[in-house]
N, C-alpha and C positions, 0 to 999 in steps of 0.2 A: 480732395480731388478724386481719389479712388472711389469714395462713396458716391460722389456726383456721377462718375462714369457708370457705376453699377446701377444707379437709379434711372438714368435717362438713356444709357446705351446698353452695355453688356456687363454682366457680373464678372468677377475674376475667373470663375470656372468656365463661363461661356467664352470669355476672351482667350482663355488657354486653348479651348477646342478650336476656335477660329484661327488662332496663330498656327497651331499644328496643321490644320487643313490647308492654310495658305502656304505653309512650308512644303507640304506634300505637293501642292499644285506647282510651285516654283521648281521643285526637284524634278517633277515629271517633265516639265518643259526643257529643263537643262539636260536630263538624260536623253530625251527624244532628240534634241539638237545634236548632242554628242554622238548618238548612234548613227543618225543620218549622215553627219559629217565624216565619221569613221568609215562607214560603208562606202560613201562617195569617194573618199581618199583612196581606198584599196582598189576601187574600180578604175580610178585615174591611173594608179600604178600599173594596172594591167592594160592600160592604153585603150580602154573601152570608150566608145562614142557616147556623147551626152544622151542620145536617144535610148541607148541600151541601159544607161544608169537610171534614167527616169522611169523606164519600163520596169526595171527590177525593183526600184523603190515603191512604185505603185502597186505591184503585185505582192509585195511583202510589207505593206504599210501596217496592216493589222498586227502582224508579229512584232514590228518595231514599236508600235504604240503600247501593246500589252507588256512587253519586256520593260519598257520605260516606266509604266505604271507599277509593275511588280517591284522594281528596284526602288522607286520612290516610296511606295507603300511600306516596303520592308524597312527602309531607313527611318521613316516616320514612326512606325510602331516600335522599333528598337529604341528610338529616342524617347518615346513615351515611357517605355519600361525603365530606361536608365534614370529618368528624372523622377520616378515615383515607384518605390518597391512594392506598393500595394497593387500595381497593375498585374493582371494575370498573364501567364505565359500564353503563347499562341495556341498550344494544344489544350490547355486548361480553359481558355476562353471559348474555343469551339465546343468542347464537351459541355460547358455550362449553357451556351446560348444556341446550340443547334438542336432544336426540338422538332416535333411534328408541327407543320404549319397550322395556323388557326383555320377553322372551318370557314369563317367569313372571308378569309383571304382567297380560299378556293372559289367562293361565290363571286367575289369582285373580278377575279381573273377570268372566270367563265363568262361573266356578264360583259366584260370588255371585249373579249374575243368574239363572242356570238353577235353582239350588237354592232361591232365594228365591221364584221363580215357582212351583216345585213345592210349596213349603211353604204358600204362600198358597192354592193350589188344594186342597191336602189338608185343611188345618185351617180355612180361611176360606171353605169352599164355593167356588162359582165367583165370580170377580171380577165386580162389577156394573158393566156398561158404562153410560156416561151421556154426554150431549152436553156439549161444552166449546167455549168461544170460542177459536179457534186463536191469535189474536194474544196473548191473555192466557196461553195455555198456553206459547207461545214465551218470553214475558217471564218466566214462572215457571221455565222451564228455564234460561235465561241467568242470571237472578237467583240461583237456587239454586247454580249452578256458581260464579259469581264471588264469592258470599258466603263460601264456604270458600277458594276459590283465591287471593284477594287476601291473606288472612291468611297462608296458607302461603307465598306468594311472598315476603312481607316476612321471614318466619322463615328461609326457604331462602336468601335473599340474605345475611342476617346470618350464618347457620351455615356457608355456603360459604367464609367468610373466617375461621372460627374453628376451633381445634383443641381437641376435647373428649374426655375419657376416657370409657370405657364407663359408669362410675358416674355421671358428669355427664349423659350422654345419657339414662340411665334416669330420673334425677331430673327432667330437663326434659320427658321424655315423659309424666310424671305431671302436672307443673305446667301445661304449655301447654294441654291440653284443659280444665283447670279455669278458667284465665283466659279461654279462648275462650267457655266456657259462661256464665260470669258476665257477660261483655260482651254476649253474645247475649240473655241474660235481662233485662238492664237495657234494651236497645234494644227487645226484643220480649217483654213480660212474659208473654204467653200461649203459651209454647212447650213447656209441660210434657208435652203429648201426644207430642211427638217427641224428648224428652230422650234416649231410647235411641239413636236414629239420629244425633243431634247428636254424641254421644260416639263412636259407632262410626265415623262419617265422619272426625272430626278425629283420632282415635287411629290409624286406618288410614293417613291421610295423613302423620301424624307418623312412623309406622314406615317408610313408603316414603321419607320425607325423610331420616331418620337412617340408614337402611340404605344408601342411595346418594345422597350429596350432590353427585354429578356429573351427575345426569340428572333435570331437572325434568319431563320429558315423562311419566314414570311417574305423577306426581301429576295431571297434566293428563288423562291417559287415564282414571284412576279417576273424576275429576270428571265428565268427559263421558259415561262409560259407566255409571256407577252413580248418582251424586248427581242428575244431570240427569234421567235416565229415571225414577227413583223419584218425582221431583217431578211431572213432566208426565203420567206414566201412573197412579201410585197416589195422588197428592195428598199426598205427604210434603213439604209446602210450609210453611215456617216462617211465612209471611205470610198466604197465602190458604187454607191447609189444602187441601181437595180441591175447592174451588169451581170451578176451571178445569182439573181433571184429567180424563183420559179414563175412568178407573175409580175406584171407591171402595175405599179400603184396608179390608180386613176387620178387625173388632175382636176376632175370636176367635183370632188367630194367637198361638201361645205364644212368649213372650219367650225362653225357653230355646232354642227351635229357631233363632231369629234369631241369638242369641249364638253358637251352635255353628257356624252357617254362616260367620260372620265369623272365629271363632276358628280353624276348620279352614283357611280361606284364608290367614290370617296366619301360622299355624304352617308351612304349606307354603312360603310366600314366605320366611319367616325362615330356615328350615332348608335351603332349596335354594340351592346355590351357583350 
């Protein structure tokens, strides 16, 4: 039975990674629910109105999400360490896998940023500038980066200690974005507007991860240079939309154009040695 599952579905090592990532996703949702419930409870004790509670939760959603992800990530990584003494400690892992980003990752990041800006100006008219609260914009940047980065770190840590065939990698590259999106949708029900970008980001990061399991800096560079700026400048923010962005994202930008930008960048990265 085990050999049959390995042949047609996932190998034992791949199943282990999926189980741990699924555990991480469940823990994240539980921690998030617990934090929101606890915060709401104390507000009720202080006899605050529902509107005040909702406003506080909305203004601090990023902090609540990131704390939940950090706690679930810590629990998952610790669980991996306890179940296998070959796993590196957190510090040793970072020392080994935090190197200078590859030159071709700089290329695809610049390509995406430059051509996306050109596309927005071409088909979305001019970007509409607006005032934004700087402190909330910074929170949006950091929150957006960590929202993806913590997930990928948990996966990267597990995959760095696993040996997977090409077929297994392809299957996981399909499953992981689906699990990520489902978890995100449960935590943030109103993210349909940015579904495309959610999948583009997580798929890109998965490709960077599977292509080079020895360098986590490639993923960090993508998060800091693409995900963060899209949130702070264009308002591609899963929590606050464009409420605290410096520009409004045009609604007339063709989806095909965005897909072609990412596809071209990823094909270049994958085909270039």
